[in-house]
TIGU-598551 format. One record per residue (C-alpha): residue number from 1; residue in three letters; x, y, z. Coordinates in nm, 2 decimals. Example, Ala and Ser with C-alpha at 12.3 -4.5 7.8 and 13.67 -1.06 7.14 Angstrom:
2
1,ALA,1.23,-0.45,0.78 $
2,SER,1.37,-0.11,0.71 $
// end
This chain:
519
1,UNK,-2.78,-1.90,0.20 $
2,UNK,-2.75,-2.22,0.37 $
3,UNK,-2.47,-2.47,0.15 $
4,UNK,-2.42,-2.76,0.37 $
5,UNK,-2.14,-2.97,0.33 $
6,UNK,-2.09,-3.33,0.34 $
7,UNK,-2.15,-3.50,0.66 $
8,UNK,-1.79,-3.70,0.63 $
9,UNK,-1.62,-3.40,0.63 $
10,UNK,-1.74,-3.13,0.87 $
11,UNK,-1.91,-3.22,1.25 $
12,UNK,-2.23,-3.29,1.29 $
13,UNK,-2.41,-2.96,1.38 $
14,UNK,-2.20,-2.69,1.28 $
15,UNK,-2.33,-2.41,1.15 $
16,UNK,-2.26,-2.29,0.79 $
17,UNK,-2.38,-1.98,0.60 $
18,UNK,-2.26,-1.83,0.28 $
19,UNK,-2.13,-1.46,0.31 $
20,UNK,-2.05,-1.32,-0.04 $
21,UNK,-1.80,-1.58,-0.18 $
22,UNK,-1.69,-1.70,0.17 $
23,UNK,-1.85,-2.01,0.40 $
24,UNK,-1.87,-1.93,0.72 $
25,UNK,-1.83,-2.23,0.97 $
26,UNK,-1.94,-2.19,1.35 $
27,UNK,-1.85,-2.46,1.63 $
28,UNK,-2.24,-2.52,1.77 $
29,UNK,-2.09,-2.52,2.16 $
30,UNK,-1.73,-2.33,2.18 $
31,UNK,-1.86,-2.03,1.94 $
32,UNK,-1.51,-2.05,1.74 $
33,UNK,-1.55,-1.96,1.37 $
34,UNK,-1.35,-1.97,1.06 $
35,UNK,-1.45,-1.80,0.72 $
36,UNK,-1.32,-1.96,0.40 $
37,UNK,-1.35,-1.87,0.02 $
38,UNK,-1.65,-2.14,-0.09 $
39,UNK,-1.42,-2.26,-0.35 $
40,UNK,-1.16,-2.35,-0.10 $
41,UNK,-1.44,-2.52,0.09 $
42,UNK,-1.56,-2.73,-0.22 $
43,UNK,-1.18,-2.84,-0.27 $
44,UNK,-1.18,-2.97,0.08 $
45,UNK,-1.51,-3.17,0.04 $
46,UNK,-1.40,-3.29,-0.27 $
47,UNK,-1.06,-3.37,-0.24 $
48,UNK,-1.02,-3.40,0.14 $
49,UNK,-0.64,-3.57,0.16 $
50,UNK,-0.51,-3.29,-0.10 $
51,UNK,-0.17,-3.24,0.08 $
52,UNK,-0.20,-2.84,-0.02 $
53,UNK,-0.48,-2.80,0.17 $
54,UNK,-0.30,-2.93,0.50 $
55,UNK,-0.29,-2.60,0.65 $
56,UNK,-0.64,-2.51,0.60 $
57,UNK,-0.77,-2.87,0.77 $
58,UNK,-0.48,-2.83,1.04 $
59,UNK,-0.71,-2.48,1.12 $
60,UNK,-1.03,-2.65,1.11 $
61,UNK,-0.89,-2.91,1.35 $
62,UNK,-0.77,-2.70,1.61 $
63,UNK,-1.11,-2.53,1.57 $
64,UNK,-1.31,-2.88,1.62 $
65,UNK,-1.46,-2.83,1.32 $
66,UNK,-1.39,-3.14,1.12 $
67,UNK,-1.55,-3.47,1.17 $
68,UNK,-1.22,-3.65,1.22 $
69,UNK,-1.09,-3.37,1.50 $
70,UNK,-1.07,-3.49,1.86 $
71,UNK,-1.39,-3.37,2.11 $
72,UNK,-1.31,-3.06,2.28 $
73,UNK,-1.15,-3.08,2.60 $
74,UNK,-1.43,-2.89,2.80 $
75,UNK,-1.27,-2.92,3.13 $
76,UNK,-0.98,-2.74,2.98 $
77,UNK,-1.14,-2.49,2.76 $
78,UNK,-1.16,-2.11,2.88 $
79,UNK,-1.46,-1.94,2.83 $
80,UNK,-1.40,-1.57,2.72 $
81,UNK,-1.61,-1.31,2.75 $
82,UNK,-1.70,-1.11,2.40 $
83,UNK,-1.62,-0.73,2.49 $
84,UNK,-1.90,-0.60,2.34 $
85,UNK,-2.13,-0.72,2.63 $
86,UNK,-2.18,-0.57,2.92 $
87,UNK,-2.37,-0.73,3.26 $
88,UNK,-2.61,-0.57,3.45 $
89,UNK,-2.54,-0.74,3.77 $
90,UNK,-2.86,-0.61,4.00 $
91,UNK,-3.10,-0.76,3.71 $
92,UNK,-2.88,-1.12,3.65 $
93,UNK,-2.88,-0.98,3.28 $
94,UNK,-2.63,-0.93,3.01 $
95,UNK,-2.68,-0.60,2.74 $
96,UNK,-2.54,-0.74,2.42 $
97,UNK,-2.57,-0.64,2.05 $
98,UNK,-2.78,-0.80,1.81 $
99,UNK,-2.60,-0.96,1.49 $
100,UNK,-2.80,-0.86,1.19 $
101,UNK,-2.94,-0.55,1.35 $
102,UNK,-2.65,-0.27,1.28 $
103,UNK,-2.71,0.10,1.13 $
104,UNK,-2.48,0.35,1.07 $
105,UNK,-2.46,0.48,1.45 $
106,UNK,-2.38,0.10,1.56 $
107,UNK,-2.55,-0.22,1.65 $
108,UNK,-2.91,-0.24,1.82 $
109,UNK,-2.90,-0.40,2.16 $
110,UNK,-3.09,-0.61,2.40 $
111,UNK,-3.13,-0.75,2.72 $
112,UNK,-3.07,-1.12,2.75 $
113,UNK,-3.19,-1.27,3.12 $
114,UNK,-2.99,-1.50,3.28 $
115,UNK,-3.08,-1.82,3.52 $
116,UNK,-2.99,-1.79,3.86 $
117,UNK,-2.75,-2.07,3.77 $
118,UNK,-2.62,-1.90,3.45 $
119,UNK,-2.56,-1.59,3.61 $
120,UNK,-2.31,-1.74,3.86 $
121,UNK,-2.14,-1.92,3.58 $
122,UNK,-2.11,-1.57,3.41 $
123,UNK,-1.97,-1.37,3.72 $
124,UNK,-1.71,-1.64,3.76 $
125,UNK,-1.58,-1.63,3.40 $
126,UNK,-1.24,-1.46,3.38 $
127,UNK,-1.10,-1.51,3.05 $
128,UNK,-0.86,-1.72,3.22 $
129,UNK,-1.02,-1.99,3.45 $
130,UNK,-1.10,-2.34,3.29 $
131,UNK,-1.45,-2.46,3.24 $
132,UNK,-1.36,-2.70,3.51 $
133,UNK,-1.32,-2.44,3.76 $
134,UNK,-1.55,-2.21,3.70 $
135,UNK,-1.82,-2.46,3.72 $
136,UNK,-1.68,-2.55,4.09 $
137,UNK,-1.69,-2.19,4.17 $
138,UNK,-2.02,-2.15,4.03 $
139,UNK,-2.16,-2.48,4.24 $
140,UNK,-2.26,-2.67,3.88 $
141,UNK,-2.14,-2.97,3.73 $
142,UNK,-1.95,-2.94,3.40 $
143,UNK,-2.22,-3.07,3.21 $
144,UNK,-2.44,-2.77,3.36 $
145,UNK,-2.21,-2.51,3.26 $
146,UNK,-2.14,-2.62,2.93 $
147,UNK,-2.51,-2.62,2.84 $
148,UNK,-2.51,-2.24,2.99 $
149,UNK,-2.19,-2.16,2.78 $
150,UNK,-2.38,-2.30,2.50 $
151,UNK,-2.64,-2.10,2.49 $
152,UNK,-2.37,-1.73,2.47 $
153,UNK,-2.21,-1.95,2.20 $
154,UNK,-2.45,-1.93,1.92 $
155,UNK,-2.39,-1.68,1.58 $
156,UNK,-2.73,-1.50,1.71 $
157,UNK,-2.56,-1.44,2.04 $
158,UNK,-2.20,-1.40,2.02 $
159,UNK,-2.18,-1.30,2.38 $
160,UNK,-1.87,-1.64,2.46 $
161,UNK,-1.63,-1.83,2.30 $
162,UNK,-1.47,-2.14,2.48 $
163,UNK,-1.08,-2.14,2.40 $
164,UNK,-0.77,-2.32,2.43 $
165,UNK,-0.58,-2.06,2.57 $
166,UNK,-0.65,-1.72,2.74 $
167,UNK,-0.67,-1.41,2.50 $
168,UNK,-0.44,-1.15,2.38 $
169,UNK,-0.52,-0.77,2.57 $
170,UNK,-0.62,-0.68,2.20 $
171,UNK,-0.79,-0.98,2.10 $
172,UNK,-1.01,-0.88,1.79 $
173,UNK,-1.18,-1.21,1.79 $
174,UNK,-1.35,-1.09,2.10 $
175,UNK,-1.40,-0.72,2.01 $
176,UNK,-1.61,-0.76,1.69 $
177,UNK,-1.94,-0.95,1.58 $
178,UNK,-1.90,-1.19,1.28 $
179,UNK,-2.19,-0.96,1.08 $
180,UNK,-2.27,-0.76,0.81 $
181,UNK,-2.01,-0.44,0.76 $
182,UNK,-2.16,-0.11,0.93 $
183,UNK,-2.33,0.05,0.64 $
184,UNK,-2.33,0.39,0.52 $
185,UNK,-2.57,0.70,0.68 $
186,UNK,-2.83,0.76,0.40 $
187,UNK,-2.87,1.14,0.35 $
188,UNK,-3.12,1.35,0.18 $
189,UNK,-3.03,1.47,-0.19 $
190,UNK,-3.03,1.81,-0.11 $
191,UNK,-2.71,1.77,0.08 $
192,UNK,-2.50,1.69,-0.27 $
193,UNK,-2.51,1.90,-0.57 $
194,UNK,-2.55,1.85,-0.96 $
195,UNK,-2.16,1.75,-0.98 $
196,UNK,-2.18,1.52,-0.69 $
197,UNK,-2.02,1.84,-0.47 $
198,UNK,-2.12,1.84,-0.12 $
199,UNK,-2.35,2.14,-0.01 $
200,UNK,-2.45,2.18,0.34 $
201,UNK,-2.59,2.53,0.36 $
202,UNK,-2.94,2.38,0.40 $
203,UNK,-2.81,2.17,0.66 $
204,UNK,-2.67,2.41,0.91 $
205,UNK,-2.92,2.66,0.81 $
206,UNK,-3.25,2.44,0.86 $
207,UNK,-3.12,2.07,0.97 $
208,UNK,-2.96,2.16,1.31 $
209,UNK,-3.23,2.16,1.52 $
210,UNK,-3.15,2.08,1.87 $
211,UNK,-2.81,2.27,1.93 $
212,UNK,-2.77,2.12,2.29 $
213,UNK,-2.79,1.77,2.20 $
214,UNK,-2.65,1.79,1.85 $
215,UNK,-2.27,1.73,1.95 $
216,UNK,-2.39,1.43,2.18 $
217,UNK,-2.62,1.24,1.95 $
218,UNK,-2.56,1.31,1.54 $
219,UNK,-2.18,1.51,1.52 $
220,UNK,-1.93,1.44,1.81 $
221,UNK,-1.63,1.62,1.81 $
222,UNK,-1.26,1.60,1.96 $
223,UNK,-1.36,1.91,2.10 $
224,UNK,-1.72,1.84,2.25 $
225,UNK,-1.51,1.50,2.37 $
226,UNK,-1.33,1.77,2.57 $
227,UNK,-1.51,1.99,2.67 $
228,UNK,-1.54,1.94,3.08 $
229,UNK,-1.21,1.94,3.26 $
230,UNK,-1.01,1.67,3.16 $
231,UNK,-0.66,1.52,3.29 $
232,UNK,-0.55,1.47,2.91 $
233,UNK,-0.55,1.84,2.89 $
234,UNK,-0.41,1.86,3.27 $
235,UNK,-0.74,1.94,3.40 $
236,UNK,-0.85,2.21,3.17 $
237,UNK,-1.11,2.21,2.94 $
238,UNK,-1.05,2.22,2.54 $
239,UNK,-1.11,2.56,2.51 $
240,UNK,-0.89,2.69,2.80 $
241,UNK,-0.60,2.42,2.65 $
242,UNK,-0.64,2.57,2.31 $
243,UNK,-0.59,2.92,2.42 $
244,UNK,-0.25,2.83,2.65 $
245,UNK,-0.12,2.68,2.34 $
246,UNK,-0.17,2.97,2.08 $
247,UNK,-0.08,3.19,2.36 $
248,UNK,0.25,2.96,2.40 $
249,UNK,0.34,3.05,2.00 $
250,UNK,0.28,3.40,2.06 $
251,UNK,-0.04,3.37,1.84 $
252,UNK,-0.29,3.55,2.06 $
253,UNK,-0.26,3.90,2.09 $
254,UNK,-0.34,4.17,2.40 $
255,UNK,-0.62,4.34,2.24 $
256,UNK,-0.80,4.34,1.92 $
257,UNK,-1.03,4.11,1.71 $
258,UNK,-1.10,3.76,1.78 $
259,UNK,-1.33,3.56,1.53 $
260,UNK,-1.44,3.22,1.59 $
261,UNK,-1.56,3.08,1.26 $
262,UNK,-1.82,2.79,1.33 $
263,UNK,-1.88,2.76,1.70 $
264,UNK,-2.05,2.45,1.76 $
265,UNK,-2.24,2.50,2.09 $
266,UNK,-1.98,2.79,2.20 $
267,UNK,-1.80,2.55,2.50 $
268,UNK,-1.50,2.65,2.30 $
269,UNK,-1.55,3.00,2.34 $
270,UNK,-1.70,2.96,2.69 $
271,UNK,-1.36,2.82,2.82 $
272,UNK,-1.12,3.05,2.63 $
273,UNK,-1.30,3.38,2.79 $
274,UNK,-1.36,3.21,3.12 $
275,UNK,-0.94,3.10,3.15 $
276,UNK,-0.85,3.44,3.23 $
277,UNK,-0.89,3.80,3.13 $
278,UNK,-0.85,3.92,2.79 $
279,UNK,-0.88,4.26,2.60 $
280,UNK,-0.96,4.09,2.30 $
281,UNK,-1.31,4.13,2.15 $
282,UNK,-1.46,3.78,2.06 $
283,UNK,-1.67,3.73,1.79 $
284,UNK,-1.86,3.40,1.68 $
285,UNK,-1.93,3.36,1.31 $
286,UNK,-2.20,3.06,1.27 $
287,UNK,-2.39,2.97,0.96 $
288,UNK,-2.68,2.76,1.20 $
289,UNK,-2.90,2.98,1.37 $
290,UNK,-2.98,2.69,1.61 $
291,UNK,-2.60,2.69,1.74 $
292,UNK,-2.61,3.06,1.74 $
293,UNK,-2.90,3.07,2.02 $
294,UNK,-2.73,2.77,2.19 $
295,UNK,-2.39,2.98,2.19 $
296,UNK,-2.57,3.27,2.31 $
297,UNK,-2.71,3.10,2.65 $
298,UNK,-2.37,2.95,2.67 $
299,UNK,-2.15,3.26,2.64 $
300,UNK,-2.41,3.54,2.69 $
301,UNK,-2.14,3.81,2.69 $
302,UNK,-2.02,3.77,2.33 $
303,UNK,-2.13,3.88,1.98 $
304,UNK,-2.27,3.64,1.73 $
305,UNK,-2.36,3.69,1.36 $
306,UNK,-2.49,3.47,1.11 $
307,UNK,-2.24,3.43,0.86 $
308,UNK,-2.05,3.18,0.59 $
309,UNK,-1.69,3.14,0.65 $
310,UNK,-1.63,3.14,0.35 $
311,UNK,-1.82,3.50,0.30 $
312,UNK,-1.72,3.67,0.62 $
313,UNK,-1.90,4.02,0.61 $
314,UNK,-1.53,4.15,0.79 $
315,UNK,-1.36,4.43,0.65 $
316,UNK,-1.00,4.35,0.50 $
317,UNK,-0.72,4.30,0.73 $
318,UNK,-0.96,4.37,1.03 $
319,UNK,-0.90,4.08,1.23 $
320,UNK,-0.65,3.99,1.47 $
321,UNK,-0.69,3.61,1.55 $
322,UNK,-0.91,3.36,1.36 $
323,UNK,-0.97,3.01,1.50 $
324,UNK,-1.21,2.73,1.33 $
325,UNK,-1.19,2.43,1.53 $
326,UNK,-1.36,2.13,1.34 $
327,UNK,-1.54,2.29,1.06 $
328,UNK,-1.34,2.28,0.75 $
329,UNK,-1.46,1.95,0.61 $
330,UNK,-1.83,2.04,0.64 $
331,UNK,-1.70,2.31,0.36 $
332,UNK,-1.78,2.20,0.01 $
333,UNK,-1.59,1.92,-0.12 $
334,UNK,-1.56,1.87,-0.55 $
335,UNK,-1.56,1.54,-0.69 $
336,UNK,-1.26,1.60,-0.95 $
337,UNK,-1.12,1.40,-1.23 $
338,UNK,-0.81,1.62,-1.33 $
339,UNK,-0.85,1.38,-1.66 $
340,UNK,-1.17,1.49,-1.77 $
341,UNK,-1.29,1.80,-1.56 $
342,UNK,-1.68,1.79,-1.54 $
343,UNK,-1.82,2.10,-1.37 $
344,UNK,-1.78,2.44,-1.32 $
345,UNK,-1.68,2.37,-0.94 $
346,UNK,-1.39,2.08,-1.09 $
347,UNK,-1.23,2.34,-1.31 $
348,UNK,-1.21,2.58,-1.01 $
349,UNK,-1.05,2.33,-0.80 $
350,UNK,-0.80,2.21,-1.08 $
351,UNK,-0.69,2.60,-1.14 $
352,UNK,-0.61,2.67,-0.77 $
353,UNK,-0.42,2.33,-0.74 $
354,UNK,-0.24,2.44,-1.06 $
355,UNK,-0.18,2.83,-0.87 $
356,UNK,-0.05,2.67,-0.59 $
357,UNK,0.18,2.43,-0.80 $
358,UNK,-0.02,2.10,-0.66 $
359,UNK,-0.02,1.79,-0.85 $
360,UNK,-0.37,1.65,-0.83 $
361,UNK,-0.42,1.29,-0.74 $
362,UNK,-0.47,1.10,-1.05 $
363,UNK,-0.85,0.93,-1.13 $
364,UNK,-1.16,1.10,-0.95 $
365,UNK,-1.13,1.21,-0.59 $
366,UNK,-1.21,1.47,-0.35 $
367,UNK,-1.08,1.83,-0.32 $
368,UNK,-1.17,2.05,-0.06 $
369,UNK,-1.27,2.38,-0.26 $
370,UNK,-1.43,2.48,0.05 $
371,UNK,-1.18,2.45,0.29 $
372,UNK,-0.92,2.70,-0.02 $
373,UNK,-1.20,2.93,-0.04 $
374,UNK,-1.18,2.98,0.38 $
375,UNK,-0.80,3.01,0.36 $
376,UNK,-0.83,3.28,0.08 $
377,UNK,-1.12,3.45,0.31 $
378,UNK,-0.86,3.43,0.59 $
379,UNK,-0.59,3.58,0.41 $
380,UNK,-0.85,3.90,0.31 $
381,UNK,-0.97,3.95,0.68 $
382,UNK,-0.63,3.92,0.84 $
383,UNK,-0.44,4.24,0.95 $
384,UNK,-0.09,4.24,0.86 $
385,UNK,0.09,4.02,1.17 $
386,UNK,-0.26,3.85,1.23 $
387,UNK,-0.26,3.49,1.27 $
388,UNK,-0.52,3.21,1.20 $
389,UNK,-0.57,2.86,1.34 $
390,UNK,-0.77,2.59,1.20 $
391,UNK,-0.80,2.21,1.33 $
392,UNK,-0.97,1.94,1.13 $
393,UNK,-0.95,1.55,1.06 $
394,UNK,-0.68,1.50,0.78 $
395,UNK,-0.50,1.29,0.52 $
396,UNK,-0.12,1.27,0.42 $
397,UNK,-0.01,1.13,0.10 $
398,UNK,-0.36,1.02,-0.01 $
399,UNK,-0.68,1.12,-0.11 $
400,UNK,-0.93,1.28,0.10 $
401,UNK,-1.21,1.01,0.21 $
402,UNK,-1.58,1.11,0.30 $
403,UNK,-1.70,1.03,0.65 $
404,UNK,-1.98,0.78,0.53 $
405,UNK,-2.15,0.75,0.92 $
406,UNK,-2.25,1.09,0.96 $
407,UNK,-2.62,1.20,0.86 $
408,UNK,-2.44,1.48,0.65 $
409,UNK,-2.14,1.46,0.40 $
410,UNK,-1.78,1.57,0.60 $
411,UNK,-1.48,1.50,0.37 $
412,UNK,-1.12,1.47,0.51 $
413,UNK,-0.87,1.73,0.43 $
414,UNK,-0.57,1.68,0.29 $
415,UNK,-0.28,1.82,0.49 $
416,UNK,-0.07,1.93,0.25 $
417,UNK,-0.26,2.04,0.00 $
418,UNK,-0.44,2.35,0.23 $
419,UNK,-0.09,2.43,0.34 $
420,UNK,0.00,2.50,-0.07 $
421,UNK,-0.32,2.73,-0.09 $
422,UNK,-0.22,2.89,0.21 $
423,UNK,0.15,2.96,0.10 $
424,UNK,0.00,3.04,-0.25 $
425,UNK,-0.22,3.35,-0.09 $
426,UNK,0.09,3.51,0.11 $
427,UNK,0.06,3.33,0.44 $
428,UNK,0.33,3.16,0.63 $
429,UNK,0.24,2.78,0.75 $
430,UNK,0.33,2.56,1.01 $
431,UNK,0.13,2.21,1.08 $
432,UNK,0.14,1.99,1.36 $
433,UNK,-0.11,1.71,1.51 $
434,UNK,-0.39,1.83,1.72 $
435,UNK,-0.27,1.64,2.01 $
436,UNK,0.09,1.77,1.97 $
437,UNK,-0.03,2.16,2.00 $
438,UNK,-0.22,2.12,2.31 $
439,UNK,0.01,1.90,2.48 $
440,UNK,-0.21,1.62,2.50 $
441,UNK,-0.13,1.33,2.69 $
442,UNK,-0.25,1.06,2.49 $
443,UNK,-0.16,0.79,2.79 $
444,UNK,-0.49,0.88,2.96 $
445,UNK,-0.75,0.61,2.96 $
446,UNK,-1.12,0.66,2.82 $
447,UNK,-1.40,0.41,2.78 $
448,UNK,-1.38,0.21,2.46 $
449,UNK,-1.59,0.33,2.15 $
450,UNK,-1.80,-0.03,2.18 $
451,UNK,-1.83,0.00,2.58 $
452,UNK,-1.98,0.34,2.51 $
453,UNK,-2.21,0.22,2.23 $
454,UNK,-2.34,-0.02,2.45 $
455,UNK,-2.42,0.21,2.80 $
456,UNK,-2.57,0.49,2.57 $
457,UNK,-2.78,0.21,2.40 $
458,UNK,-2.89,0.10,2.76 $
459,UNK,-2.91,0.47,2.90 $
460,UNK,-3.14,0.50,2.60 $
461,UNK,-3.38,0.24,2.67 $
462,UNK,-3.40,0.37,2.98 $
463,UNK,-3.48,0.73,2.90 $
464,UNK,-3.18,0.86,2.96 $
465,UNK,-2.92,1.04,2.77 $
466,UNK,-2.53,1.06,2.78 $
467,UNK,-2.35,1.33,2.70 $
468,UNK,-2.09,1.23,2.44 $
469,UNK,-1.75,1.32,2.67 $
470,UNK,-1.43,1.16,2.67 $
471,UNK,-1.54,0.92,2.99 $
472,UNK,-1.28,0.78,3.19 $
473,UNK,-1.47,0.44,3.30 $
474,UNK,-1.47,0.54,3.65 $
475,UNK,-1.64,0.87,3.59 $
476,UNK,-1.91,0.71,3.32 $
477,UNK,-1.99,0.45,3.63 $
478,UNK,-2.04,0.75,3.88 $
479,UNK,-2.27,0.90,3.68 $
480,UNK,-2.48,0.63,3.56 $
481,UNK,-2.79,0.60,3.79 $
482,UNK,-2.79,0.24,3.72 $
483,UNK,-2.53,-0.08,3.80 $
484,UNK,-2.33,-0.20,3.50 $
485,UNK,-2.00,-0.43,3.46 $
486,UNK,-1.78,-0.48,3.14 $
487,UNK,-1.68,-0.12,3.06 $
488,UNK,-1.36,-0.12,2.93 $
489,UNK,-1.09,0.11,2.89 $
490,UNK,-0.87,0.20,2.61 $
491,UNK,-0.62,0.51,2.57 $
492,UNK,-0.65,0.85,2.38 $
493,UNK,-0.48,0.69,2.09 $
494,UNK,-0.79,0.42,2.07 $
495,UNK,-1.13,0.52,1.96 $
496,UNK,-1.37,0.61,2.24 $
497,UNK,-1.71,0.84,2.25 $
498,UNK,-1.54,1.13,2.05 $
499,UNK,-1.33,1.09,1.69 $
500,UNK,-1.00,0.93,1.71 $
501,UNK,-0.76,1.26,1.80 $
502,UNK,-0.45,1.12,1.62 $
503,UNK,-0.68,1.16,1.29 $
504,UNK,-0.70,1.56,1.36 $
505,UNK,-0.41,1.80,1.24 $
506,UNK,-0.36,2.18,1.32 $
507,UNK,-0.26,2.45,1.08 $
508,UNK,-0.09,2.77,1.22 $
509,UNK,-0.16,3.08,0.96 $
510,UNK,0.03,3.40,0.98 $
511,UNK,0.01,3.70,0.77 $
512,UNK,0.34,3.90,0.75 $
513,UNK,0.40,4.22,0.86 $
514,UNK,0.36,4.51,0.67 $
515,UNK,0.78,4.60,0.63 $
516,UNK,0.89,4.95,0.79 $
517,UNK,0.94,5.25,0.56 $
518,UNK,1.24,5.24,0.42 $
519,UNK,1.28,4.84,0.47 $
// end
């Protein structure tokens, strides 16, 4: 909705549009913009000399948005590239997200062909040179350079901003678009029960139809991102690094039964078994027939069974080690209001919380009932002295939240609640961040999430599929069959192709040994 402001307040040509209660003001050439509450704009227009509005006027003045503002010093302004844009050097084109075309998986992208002069100007922009120097290096006059830049600073493109100073290394104004929020993913109704609980049995039995691509295209995990040898893990694959970590903690027995619940594509199992000889019998339990078939191709010497992790077809006290990696957020989560439980599942969840001496969060929040059931099953199937290891994205000191961008509901695990439930079942518990357990070097660089989304969309437009790995910029460039510039690197503490590893936790559960006779 356009709501023009009086010409005697704002520069002619300033773009304006309503976004909820805000008015966005956009300079037509610099690409600089500001978002103000519409009431503030109305007061500014009605009372431009009000001293209480001086901070607002000063900000608008710095952005050259007021009619009284001085003209921008074009020769001294610094063109700064959006961090969301890639350059296709062999095609003299930009690959950029399209404002207004945003889905749960990210933006839609398009190629923008540049003229030879515009391409030269773009190539000489380095976020530090003033426009006059860029023009000189590109062999064009200042007015031509200014006009070319103006093509890239519009709200429809947002590939460039002209600024008085160089940007900071992590300048959020260059790392996002002025656009609508990312929408949640639409889910079919059968993934939620009548009381609002998550129910993913159908999804795992029937909704996963391509095991080889599932964790690349629909549900990337930390383990999948690190499924190839990775410098953050000392050159090991995720499954091998996990085996070493659990061995150092005395959790891996010399022989017996190892059960992995929810095995994905089987990469963890394959890396575990290939890392060295072992007398453990490795059993894979999964609720997805398609993933079991994928695992069987990757781990031909293992054994797999179709099973629900909360109802394992195993004898009491028969398991030496149980591993469940990034699975428990898929298990049933129940919305619960302690003041008014409105379903049998909610009443069961409250009863378990009270039995484990957990104070529920006030108001209507999620409770990880399925994860609690898995812990009870672990307590049943572990032999005396046996152990289990779980990992998942979790929260501390706050209610669990649902991840809304996936095509199925997953709910974060409340870290302390899961530990209290385990103790209630007689298990000892230790908790630590997943990265610490694996000894990950979080300073290792990876491709940033925006760069990954852009290059994945580019590959898809050319009929190629990129595996969702935690690529370094150099490794990804070497993997691509085309040239691309503008890929950004960030440490593993920032978002990349896989989920943010610092959000993930690990729980080590142990069943006490049976006391010796006479003790």
